[in-house]
Structure formats: C-alpha cells, structure tokens
C-alpha positions in Angstrom: -9.0 31.2 -56.3 -11.4 29.4 -54.3 -14.9 29.5 -54.9 -18.3 27.3 -53.9 -20.9 25.9 -56.5 -24.4 24.4 -55.9 -25.8 21.6 -57.8 -27.9 18.4 -57.1 -26.7 15.4 -54.8 -27.4 12.4 -56.2 -25.2 10.1 -54.5 -24.3 10.8 -50.8 -20.7 10.9 -49.5 -17.5 13.1 -49.4 -14.7 12.6 -51.5 -11.8 15.1 -52.1 -9.4 15.1 -55.2 -8.1 16.6 -58.2 -10.3 17.5 -61.1 -10.2 15.6 -64.2 -12.0 17.7 -67.1 -14.0 15.9 -69.7 -14.5 17.7 -72.8 -17.7 18.2 -74.8 -17.4 17.3 -78.3 -20.8 18.9 -78.8 -20.1 22.0 -77.6 -17.1 22.4 -80.2 -18.9 20.9 -83.2 -17.7 22.6 -86.3 -20.3 23.8 -89.0 -19.3 24.6 -92.7 -20.6 23.4 -95.9 -19.1 20.8 -97.8 -18.9 20.3 -102.1 -21.2 18.2 -103.8 -18.2 16.0 -104.9 -17.4 15.8 -101.0 -20.8 14.2 -99.9 -19.8 10.6 -100.3 -16.8 10.8 -98.8 -18.4 12.8 -95.9 -21.4 10.2 -95.6 -18.5 7.5 -95.4 -16.7 9.4 -92.5 -20.1 9.4 -90.9 -20.6 5.7 -91.2 -17.4 4.8 -90.1 -17.8 7.1 -87.0 -21.2 5.3 -86.0 -19.3 1.9 -86.3 -16.6 3.2 -84.2 -19.0 4.2 -81.5 -20.2 0.7 -81.9 -16.6 -0.7 -81.6 -16.1 1.1 -78.3 -19.3 0.1 -76.5 -18.5 -3.4 -77.3 -14.9 -2.6 -75.5 -16.5 -1.2 -72.6 -18.7 -4.0 -72.2 -15.8 -6.6 -72.6 -14.1 -4.3 -69.9 -16.7 -4.9 -67.3 -15.9 -6.3 -64.0 -17.8 -9.4 -62.8 -19.3 -7.7 -60.1 -20.3 -4.5 -61.8 -24.0 -3.6 -61.5 -26.5 -5.1 -63.7 -27.6 -1.9 -65.1 -24.6 -1.5 -66.9 -25.3 -4.1 -69.3 -28.5 -2.5 -70.0 -27.4 1.0 -70.6 -25.0 -0.4 -73.1 -27.7 -2.0 -75.0 -29.7 1.2 -74.8 -27.0 3.0 -76.2 -26.3 0.4 -78.9 -30.4 0.6 -79.6 -30.1 4.6 -80.0 -26.9 4.1 -82.6 -28.8 1.6 -84.4 -32.1 3.9 -84.6 -32.6 5.3 -88.2 -33.8 8.9 -86.6 -29.9 9.3 -85.5 -27.9 6.7 -87.9 -29.7 7.4 -91.1 -31.3 11.0 -90.8 -27.9 12.9 -90.6 -26.7 11.3 -93.9 -29.7 12.8 -95.4 -28.9 16.1 -94.5 -25.5 15.6 -95.3 -26.7 14.6 -98.8 -29.4 17.5 -99.1 -28.0 20.4 -97.5 -24.3 19.9 -98.2 -23.7 19.6 -94.2 -20.4 18.6 -92.7 -21.5 15.2 -90.6 -20.5 16.7 -87.0 -23.4 19.4 -87.9 -26.1 17.3 -89.4 -25.4 15.0 -86.2 -25.8 17.9 -83.8 -28.8 19.1 -85.8 -31.0 15.6 -85.8 -29.9 15.6 -82.1 -31.8 18.7 -81.1 -34.6 17.8 -83.1 -34.8 14.8 -81.0 -33.9 16.3 -77.8 -36.7 19.1 -78.5 -39.3 16.4 -78.5 -38.1 14.8 -75.3 -38.2 18.4 -73.6 -41.9 18.3 -74.4 -42.1 15.2 -71.9 -44.0 15.9 -68.4 -42.5 12.9 -66.8 -39.0 13.5 -65.0 -37.5 10.2 -65.6 -38.8 9.9 -69.1 -37.6 13.7 -70.0 -34.1 12.9 -68.8 -33.6 10.0 -71.3 -32.9 12.9 -74.1 -29.6 12.6 -72.2 -29.2 9.1 -73.3 -29.3 10.4 -77.0 -26.8 13.5 -76.1 -24.0 10.8 -74.8 -24.5 8.8 -77.9 -24.1 11.6 -80.1 -20.9 13.0 -77.8 -19.4 9.3 -78.6 -20.0 9.9 -82.2 -18.9 13.3 -82.5 -15.4 12.4 -80.6 -14.8 9.7 -83.3 -15.4 11.9 -86.2 -13.4 14.9 -84.3 -10.0 12.4 -83.5 -10.2 11.4 -87.2 -11.0 7.6 -85.7 -8.2 7.5 -83.9 -8.0 4.0 -81.6 -8.8 5.2 -78.1 -10.4 4.1 -74.7 -11.1 5.3 -71.3 -13.2 8.3 -70.8 -16.3 9.6 -72.9 -15.6 9.1 -77.0 -12.2 7.5 -76.7 -10.4 10.5 -74.5 -7.3 8.8 -72.9 -7.7 8.1 -69.3 -5.4 10.4 -67.2 -1.9 8.8 -65.8 -2.1 10.7 -62.6 -2.5 8.7 -59.4 -4.5 9.6 -56.6 -8.5 10.3 -56.1 -9.4 12.2 -59.3 -13.0 14.0 -59.8 -14.5 14.0 -63.1 -15.7 17.1 -64.1 -17.9 17.2 -67.6 -21.0 18.7 -69.0 -22.5 15.0 -69.2 -21.3 11.7 -68.7 -23.0 8.6 -70.1 -23.5 5.4 -67.9 -21.4 3.4 -70.2 -18.4 6.0 -69.7 -19.0 5.5 -65.7 -18.2 2.0 -66.0 -14.7 3.1 -66.2 -15.2 4.8 -62.6 -15.1 1.2 -60.7 -12.1 0.0 -62.6 -10.3 3.2 -62.3 -11.1 4.0 -58.9 -12.4 7.4 -59.3 -13.5 9.4 -56.2 -16.4 10.9 -57.7 -18.0 13.2 -60.5 -19.7 16.6 -61.3 -21.8 17.2 -64.4 -23.3 20.3 -65.5 -26.3 18.5 -66.8 -28.3 16.1 -65.4 -31.2 15.4 -62.4 -31.7 12.7 -59.7 -33.7 10.3 -62.2 -30.8 10.6 -64.8 -29.2 7.1 -65.7 -25.9 8.5 -64.7 -27.4 9.5 -61.2 -28.8 5.8 -60.7 -25.2 4.1 -61.5 -23.8 6.9 -59.2 -25.9 5.4 -56.4 -25.3 1.8 -57.2 -21.5 2.4 -57.0 -21.9 4.6 -54.0 -19.6 7.5 -55.7 -20.2 11.1 -54.4 -21.6 12.9 -57.2 -23.4 16.2 -58.1 -25.4 17.1 -61.0 -27.0 20.2 -62.8 -24.3 22.7 -61.6 -24.5 24.6 -65.4 -21.1 25.9 -65.4 -18.6 23.7 -63.3 -16.8 22.7 -66.7 -16.0 26.0 -67.8 -15.0 27.5 -64.4 -12.8 24.5 -63.0 -9.1 23.7 -64.3 -7.3 20.8 -64.8 -6.1 19.5 -61.5 -7.7 22.1 -59.5 -8.1 20.7 -55.8 -12.3 20.0 -55.4 -14.3 18.6 -52.8 -17.5 17.1 -53.6 -20.0 17.1 -50.9 -22.6 14.9 -51.9 -24.7 15.3 -48.6 -25.1 19.3 -48.9 -24.8 19.3 -52.6 -21.9 21.4 -52.7 -18.7 21.6 -54.8 -16.0 23.5 -53.1 -13.1 24.6 -55.8 -9.5 25.2 -54.3 -10.4 25.1 -50.9 -8.1 27.0 -48.1 -6.4 24.6 -45.6 -8.9 25.4 -42.9 -12.0 24.4 -45.0 -10.0 21.2 -46.6 -9.3 20.2 -42.9 -13.0 20.6 -41.9 -14.0 18.5 -45.0 -11.2 15.9 -44.2 -12.7 15.3 -40.8 -16.4 15.2 -42.2 -15.5 12.9 -44.6 -14.0 10.4 -42.0 -17.0 10.8 -40.0 -19.0 10.1 -42.5 -17.2 7.0 -43.3 -17.3 5.9 -39.7 -21.3 6.5 -39.5 -21.7 4.4 -42.5 -19.9 1.6 -41.0 -21.9 2.1 -37.9 -25.3 1.8 -39.9 -24.5 -1.6 -41.2 -24.5 -2.9 -37.7 -28.4 -2.2 -37.5 -29.3 -4.4 -40.5 -30.8 -7.2 -38.2 -32.1 -4.9 -35.4 -35.7 -4.9 -35.4 -37.1 -1.6 -36.2 -39.1 -0.1 -33.5 -39.2 3.4 -31.4 -37.7 3.8 -28.0 -41.2 2.8 -26.5 -41.2 -0.2 -28.3 -43.8 0.8 -31.3 -42.7 -1.5 -34.3 -42.0 0.4 -37.5 -41.7 -1.2 -40.9 -39.4 -0.3 -43.4 -39.3 -1.0 -46.8 -37.2 -0.6 -50.2 -38.2 1.1 -53.3 -36.8 -0.9 -56.5 -36.9 -0.3 -60.4 -35.4 -3.6 -61.6 -34.8 -7.0 -60.3 -30.8 -6.3 -59.9 -31.9 -3.9 -57.2 -32.2 -7.0 -54.8 -28.7 -7.2 -53.7 -29.1 -3.9 -52.1 -32.2 -4.6 -50.7 -31.1 -7.6 -49.0 -27.9 -5.6 -47.5 -30.3 -2.8 -46.3 -32.2 -5.4 -44.1 -35.5 -4.4 -45.5 -38.5 -5.6 -44.5 -39.4 -6.4 -48.1 -40.5 -4.3 -51.0 -42.4 -1.4 -50.4 -42.7 0.0 -54.2 -41.5 -2.0 -57.4 -41.7 0.6 -60.0 -42.5 -1.7 -63.2 -42.4 1.1 -65.6 -38.6 0.5 -65.7 -39.1 -2.9 -67.4 -41.0 -0.9 -70.4 -38.3 1.9 -71.0 -35.2 2.0 -73.0 -36.5 -0.5 -75.6 -38.3 -0.7 -78.8 -40.6 -3.7 -78.1 -42.6 -4.1 -75.1 -41.9 -6.5 -72.5 -44.1 -9.9 -72.8 -46.2 -11.0 -70.2 -43.9 -14.1 -69.8 -40.8 -11.6 -69.3 -42.6 -9.5 -67.0 -44.0 -12.3 -65.1 -39.9 -13.5 -64.9 -39.4 -10.3 -63.3 -41.9 -10.3 -60.7 -41.8 -13.7 -59.9 -37.6 -13.2 -59.3 -38.6 -10.5 -57.0 -41.3 -12.5 -54.9 -38.9 -15.4 -54.5 -36.2 -13.3 -53.4 -38.0 -11.9 -51.0 -38.9 -15.1 -49.5 -42.6 -14.3 -47.8 -42.0 -10.8 -47.3 -44.3 -8.2 -48.8 -43.5 -6.9 -52.3 -45.9 -4.3 -53.8 -45.7 -4.1 -57.4 -47.1 -0.7 -58.8 -49.0 -1.1 -62.0 -47.3 1.3 -65.0 -46.8 4.9 -64.1 -46.4 6.0 -67.9 -47.7 8.9 -70.0 -49.7 9.5 -73.2 -46.5 11.7 -73.6 -44.3 8.6 -73.9 -44.7 6.7 -77.4 -43.9 3.1 -76.8 -44.3 0.2 -79.5 -47.8 -1.3 -79.2 -49.2 1.7 -77.3 -51.1 4.5 -78.6 -49.7 8.2 -77.9 -51.6 11.3 -77.9 -50.3 14.8 -78.2 -51.2 17.0 -75.3 -51.1 20.2 -74.3 -50.2 19.3 -70.6 -49.3 15.8 -69.9 -49.1 16.3 -66.4 -52.7 16.5 -66.2 -53.5 14.4 -69.2 -53.5 10.3 -69.9 -51.0 9.0 -67.3 -50.7 6.1 -65.2 -54.0 4.4 -64.4 -55.7 6.4 -66.8 -53.1 5.6 -69.3 -53.3 1.8 -68.3 -57.5 2.0 -68.5 -57.1 3.5 -72.0 -54.6 0.6 -73.1 -56.7 -2.4 -71.8 -54.4 -5.2 -73.6 -51.5 -3.8 -72.1 -52.8 -3.4 -68.4 -54.5 -6.9 -68.9 -51.3 -8.5 -69.5 -49.5 -6.8 -66.7 -52.2 -8.1 -64.3 -51.9 -11.3 -65.5 -47.9 -11.2 -65.1 -48.3 -10.0 -61.4 -51.1 -12.4 -60.4 -49.0 -15.4 -61.8 -45.8 -14.2 -59.6 -48.1 -14.0 -56.8 -48.1 -17.8 -56.4 -44.1 -17.2 -55.3 -44.5 -14.8 -52.7 -46.5 -12.1 -50.9 -47.5 -10.3 -53.8 -49.6 -6.6 -53.8 -50.8 -4.7 -56.2 -50.4 -0.8 -56.3 -52.8 1.6 -58.7 -50.9 4.8 -59.4 -52.6 8.2 -59.8 -56.0 7.5 -58.5 -58.5 10.4 -58.1 -62.2 8.9 -58.9 -63.9 6.0 -57.9 -64.7 4.8 -61.5 -60.6 4.3 -61.7 -60.9 2.0 -59.1 -63.7 0.3 -60.0 -62.6 -0.1 -63.6 -59.1 -1.5 -62.2 -60.7 -4.0 -59.9 -62.9 -5.2 -63.1 -60.0 -5.3 -65.0 -58.3 -7.6 -62.3 -61.3 -9.5 -62.0 -61.1 -9.9 -65.5 -57.5 -10.9 -65.4 -58.2 -13.6 -63.1 -60.8 -15.2 -65.0 -58.5 -15.6 -67.9 -56.2 -17.4 -65.7 -58.8 -19.3 -64.1 -59.5 -20.6 -67.7 -56.3 -21.7 -68.2 -55.9 -23.6 -65.0 -53.2 -21.3 -63.5 -52.6 -20.7 -60.0 -52.2 -17.5 -58.3 -53.2 -15.8 -54.9 -56.9 -15.3 -55.3 -56.9 -13.1 -52.3 -54.4 -10.9 -53.7 -54.3 -7.3 -51.9 -54.9 -4.3 -54.1 -53.8 -0.8 -53.1 -53.8 2.8 -54.1 -51.3 5.5 -54.2 -52.4 8.8 -52.7 -50.8 11.6 -54.9 -53.4 13.7 -56.2 -54.9 16.1 -53.7 -58.2 15.2 -54.6 -57.4 11.7 -53.5 -56.3 12.7 -50.5 -59.4 14.8 -49.7 -62.0 12.1 -50.4 -60.0 9.4 -48.9 -63.0 7.7 -47.2 -64.0 6.5 -50.9 -60.7 5.0 -51.4 -60.4 3.1 -47.9 -63.9 1.8 -48.9 -62.7 -0.2 -52.0 -59.0 -0.7 -51.5 -57.0 -2.9 -48.9 -54.2 -0.6 -48.2 -52.9 3.0 -49.4 -49.4 4.5 -50.3 -48.6 8.2 -50.4 -46.6 9.4 -53.2 -45.3 12.5 -51.9 -43.3 13.6 -54.9 -46.3 14.1 -56.9 -48.5 14.7 -54.1 -46.4 18.0 -53.5 -45.9 19.0 -57.5 -50.0 19.0 -57.7 -50.4 20.7 -54.4 -48.3 23.5 -55.3 -48.5 23.4 -58.9 -44.7 23.0 -59.6 -42.7 21.0 -61.7 -39.9 20.1 -59.3 -37.7 19.4 -62.3 -38.0 23.1 -63.6 -35.1 25.1 -62.5 -37.1 28.2 -62.7 -39.5 27.1 -60.0 -37.8 24.2 -58.2 -36.8 26.6 -55.1 -40.4 26.6 -54.8 -40.8 22.7 -54.2 -41.1 22.6 -50.5 -42.4 19.7 -48.6 -42.8 21.9 -45.6 -45.6 23.7 -47.1 -48.5 23.7 -44.9 -50.9 22.6 -47.3 -48.5 19.5 -48.0 -48.0 18.8 -44.4 -51.9 18.8 -43.6 -52.7 16.5 -46.4 -50.0 14.1 -45.7 -50.9 14.0 -41.7 -54.9 14.0 -42.4 -54.2 11.0 -45.0 -52.2 9.0 -42.4 -54.6 9.8 -39.5 -57.9 9.0 -41.4 -56.3 5.8 -42.7 -55.2 4.9 -39.0 -58.6 5.6 -37.5 -60.4 3.7 -40.5 -58.0 0.6 -40.0 -56.2 0.9 -43.3 -52.8 -0.1 -43.7 -50.8 3.1 -45.0 -47.1 3.8 -46.1 -45.2 6.7 -47.8 -43.1 5.7 -50.6 -42.0 9.1 -52.0 -38.7 10.9 -51.1 -39.8 12.2 -47.9 -39.8 8.6 -46.8 -36.1 8.4 -47.0 -35.2 11.8 -45.5 -34.0 11.4 -42.0 -34.8 15.0 -41.1 -38.4 14.1 -41.6 -38.8 10.6 -40.0 -39.8 11.7 -36.3 -42.7 14.0 -38.1 -44.0 11.4 -40.2 -43.9 8.9 -37.0 -45.7 12.0 -35.2 -48.4 12.2 -37.8 -48.6 8.2 -37.0 -46.8 6.5 -39.9 -45.6 3.1 -39.4 -44.7 2.1 -42.7 -41.7 3.9 -44.7 -40.5 2.9 -48.1 -37.5 4.3 -49.7 -34.2 3.5 -51.8 -32.5 0.7 -50.1 -29.4 2.8 -49.1 -31.4 5.3 -47.4 -33.2 2.6 -45.0 -30.2 2.1 -42.3 -30.3 6.0 -41.8 -33.9 6.0 -41.1 -34.0 2.9 -39.0 -31.4 4.6 -36.7 -33.6 7.7 -36.8 -36.5 5.2 -35.8 -34.7 3.7 -32.9 -33.8 6.8 -31.5 -37.5 8.2 -31.3 -39.5 9.1 -28.4 -42.9 8.7 -29.6 -44.4 10.4 -26.5 -42.3 13.3 -27.4 -42.5 13.4 -31.1 -46.4 13.2 -31.3 -47.0 16.6 -29.9 -44.1 18.5 -31.6 -45.7 17.2 -35.0 -49.0 18.4 -34.1 -47.4 22.0 -33.3 -45.7 21.9 -36.4 -49.4 21.2 -38.3 -50.8 24.0 -36.4 -48.0 26.3 -37.5 -48.1 28.4 -40.8 -45.2 30.4 -40.2 -42.3 28.7 -42.5 -39.6 30.0 -40.1 -41.3 28.6 -37.1 -41.9 25.5 -38.5 -38.7 24.7 -39.5 -37.6 25.8 -36.2 -40.1 23.4 -34.6 -38.8 20.6 -36.9 -35.1 21.3 -35.5 -36.5 20.9 -32.3 -38.1 17.4 -32.8 -35.0 16.3 -34.5 -32.9 17.3 -31.3 
C-alpha cells in the first residue's frame, strides 16, 4: 500500500530506491534481574561490549576513504570520548552491582539520565548532541545483544546488505560514524525518525550530498525491507511504494534536479549582479576550517559567518588560544584577501564546558548566552579575541558579536577588544589595528534601537533564525509549535525590512546570515528590501546567485513594499509568488 510521510529535509536532492531497515537496539533492550553471583560476569560482559564498540570505531576509521570529509574523523573521536567518559562507561557498572540489573538495561537507564539533561538545553545544536550519546549507546547495546560476534557495516556490527542497487537506509537514528559507510557502499539516501537540521548526521549528509530526511517519527515502524521508496530532500517528503505515475513523475524530477545542479556550477565565476547591474555580495557560512573546500567550490566572495563555537564543542578541554589562532589563520589565508567574518562564541550557560562556569537557569534562551556569556567569562573571551586579532594579520578578518541588545554590551566588548590589543602590543605581536567590529541583529530590541548600534559598530548582520524565534516567542525545534515558526509573519518582515533600510540610509554595511539568506524563494524579497549582502551554507550559494542574476530590481522593489503593507498571510504568499514568477 502506498503512502506519504513528511519530515525535515536536511540534504537536498531526490533519490529512488529500496528500503533497507536498520534496527534500534535501544528499543529492543531487555530488562531483567540477575543473581548476586552473576554480577561479576555481567560487568565483564558490559566491559567487553565497551571494548568491542571501541574496536568498531577504529575499524570504521581505518576504512575511511582518503577524500572523506574531515568531519568524519572528528565524529569518531567524539564517540570515542563518550565511550571513555565515566558517566557512560562506569556508571552502568555501579547499577549492575547495586541493583542487579542486566547490562543492557543499566546502560539504557544511564543513557536516559544523560539525555534528560541535554533535553533541558535551549540551544538547538547543543541539545541535539544528545543524539551522539544515543548513537554510542546503540553501538554498545548491539555488541551486548550480538554476544560480541565479529561484525562490520551498519550500526553496531549489523551486516551490510548484499543486494545491489540504490539502497535507502531507514533507521530510528544513525550516527555520523556509521554514515562513513554511505560513501564507500554508495547508499542513495537515508531517513531517520529522530534528528534535526543541526544534528551531526545532517551535517554529514550535506557534506556527502546525500538526499536525506529526519524527524519522521514512525518511518522505521511503517516501512518494510525492500519497499520502493522515494526520498524527496527538497520538499521533505518520503513516498513509500509509489504507483507508476508518481514513480515516473519523480524520475523526471530527479533528472531535472541533476541537470539544474550541473547548470548552476557554470555560474561559479559569474559576477553576482541583478539584471540592471547592481552588484550583490554572496558569502558562505562555515562551522570549521574543513568547510573551506565547499566555500571555494561555490565561488563565494568570502566567509560571511564563521561559527566559532564549533571549535569548542565535543571535547573535554577548551581549545587553547594557539589552537584557535591556527584555525582562524587557516581560514583567513585560504580566502586570500577576501573577507572572513568571525563570530565570537555563541554559547550559553546551559552548556557546561571545561574551564567555564555553568549556572542552571529556568529559561536558558533568555539567560546567560552568546555575548552575555562571553562578558561573564572574560579570560575565555580575551583568549578568543587575541586569537582572532593574531589571525587578522593573515587576511581580511572582521569580528562579529552575537545577540547584542544593550549599549553597555557593545561598550564592554569594545573595551575587552582594546584590552586584547594592548596585551598583544605588550608582546609585540602584529595584528590588524583597524579590524572591523560588527554586531548581530537577532533580538527585536536591537532591530528597534538600531541607531545606537550603528553609531558604535562598523557593520551589522541579521541572524534571522533567532530574530524569528524571539519575535514570535517560538522554539523552532519544538515539534509542538514548529508550525508557527514563520519567516513571512508581518512582524518579522517589518523588523528585517526596517533594519536593512535604516542601515542603508545610515551607510552601515548590513548582511543577512540566517536561513532566510539561503532560501531562493526569499531572495527577491530581500533584494527588494534593499539587501545587497547574503551569507549562507556554501551549497545554497549558486542557487541564490542564479536568482540574483535573473532579478529585475525595478520590478522587485515595489512588489516587496506591497508585501510589507500586507497583513493577510494568504495575500502575502500570493504576492511573494508573483515576485518569484
């Protein structure tokens, strides 16, 4: 019987193939008591499973292709660290010893305790790190349940399917380490019940250009082995057992999508400008220096947002000033004089990092996060500022301050920067004395008090993701309210348009670096508002450039103003469709 499931598209493309189901050991974990005499043997069985999981990670690492994305190695190291952490490798042993639990159930109980702590984290990227814990537990459970049989392939030693053809992996969840096998065995795509757009698995999927959907909730239960499935990574749709008409339509769309991607590559060296010759700057967002290959391939005019917090995550010790400097310098040199906008740490008090103080807060989104956190941790902030300054000698580096809302936050940050410069001067270390400092507009208060920011900062960048969340009071990662997350809400559009137009009138450079910048359906609207600087994921850049090249500003501007005057959501979308026609 054919049916359709909806999920979150995390990697664009269309693929058609046969489903291969990957089981979840967590859902099948047994629960029983063991006798006192059996406790030592059960602990031995648990320790052996941990050792087996480590061996599997080493085996996967040894099978990595030479051209595998650099993130793979980082993910494997993260899972090794989780395996070595006492909260996972030793706490279950105590549960076995004290409560006479079997090893599987002790491990699941400890995992649920850790996951519950991560669920309280407000930041979507940090919250989804709970999935790494779940994925490591999955591997250990499969070693326990398999009786430590030698294995290889998919999660926890599950053998690879022998069938040839385009296989689509259907799983409750998948770890990035297991996804290394996707490239080697040429899987066509993947679908998971769990996950979100900022999960590690999603990041790997995008780096491999594999069509992928996450957050389908019940796909693993509803799909059978070898079912014909269509993964539509553009619309976020999974079609199961399609009829011949639907199958034919999707094969045509798949072919068209492939041709369109090839055509877009021809635009790499084409100057980005509208039909009337107005230049538009297109920049790329990155998380790590390893993303530079995609940036170069896209023809980006620079890095518009370097999310430096990724350098601090998934590790027990903070990166030193020198380690940060090396990362920032690598990016600055690779851009060869093109701008590199480095955002200072966007972390919150809801994340305990070694060397930093963590305070439990009732609402972390409204608490000590981003610039507030940095100002509360001056030594951490100074070390990062010094590292960025040192890297500025090797390229066109700019500093971007996140989540500003008050004048005193800007003043304090600039004073900290002045202090960092003095510390380098004392050591006679060179840096760009005139380095530009900008601020992110992602809090409604900042957008409404823009002149204050324009007087104190060299440039601005609108973070639409948080601006929408804070304007609409919606957590976009919460399934219960995610449908209310609306970039086209009149209040959101007014804040964005007002910010762009006010900055343009005052002569302050302004960019958009949130998800709206990478949505071709919104490119002409933003151009009509007056935006001339977009920053997005590198894989979205050529599609945005193509839309820019086909835009007539004389037509886009009046239509964009009509959208702003509209309060009816249906008419807003009708006008947007006209704008994009």
